[in-house]
C-alpha positions in Angstrom: 107.3 110.2 105.6 106.9 106.7 104.4 103.1 106.8 104.6 102.8 109.8 102.2 104.4 108.0 99.3 102.0 105.0 99.2 99.0 107.4 99.5 100.2 109.5 96.6 100.8 106.4 94.5 97.4 105.1 95.4 95.8 108.4 94.3 97.7 108.4 91.1 96.6 104.9 90.3 93.0 105.7 91.1 93.2 108.7 88.7 94.6 106.5 86.0 91.8 103.9 86.6 89.2 106.6 86.4 90.7 107.9 83.2 90.8 104.4 81.7 87.2 103.8 82.6 86.1 107.1 81.1 88.0 106.4 77.9 86.6 102.9 77.7 83.0 104.2 78.1 83.5 106.8 75.5 85.0 104.2 73.1 82.1 101.8 73.6 79.5 104.6 73.2 81.2 105.7 69.9 81.1 102.1 68.6 77.5 101.7 69.6 76.6 104.9 67.8 78.4 103.8 64.7 76.6 100.4 64.7 73.3 102.2 65.2 74.0 104.5 62.3 74.9 101.6 60.1 71.7 99.7 61.0 69.7 102.9 60.3 71.3 103.3 56.9 70.7 99.6 56.1 67.1 99.9 57.1 66.6 103.0 54.9 68.2 101.2 51.9 66.0 98.1 52.5 62.8 100.2 52.8 63.7 102.1 49.6 64.2 98.8 47.7 60.8 97.5 48.7 57.8 98.4 46.5 55.2 100.7 48.1 51.7 99.7 48.8 50.5 101.6 45.7 53.1 99.8 43.5 52.1 96.4 44.9 48.4 97.1 44.3 49.1 98.2 40.7 50.9 95.0 40.1 48.1 92.8 41.6 45.8 91.6 38.8 43.0 90.7 41.2 42.4 94.3 42.3 40.2 96.5 40.2 42.2 99.3 38.4 41.4 102.8 39.3 40.4 102.1 42.9 43.3 102.1 45.3 42.7 101.9 49.0 45.6 102.3 51.4 44.9 101.1 54.9 47.2 101.9 57.8 47.0 99.8 60.9 
């Protein structure tokens, strides 16, 4: 049965390729999620470091005190 041996080898190689593709896809997805999480945390830290609209208005000497208008676009 010389034909059976190459067919079984081919099936085993195909199984290994499929497993390798699945592992690579999972690895890339995990790395992408980690990068996304890092960017989200950096954006949160950046937003927390910036003054709010109310704080900027309070620091602006040209605006009348006591009247604060917050406009969302």
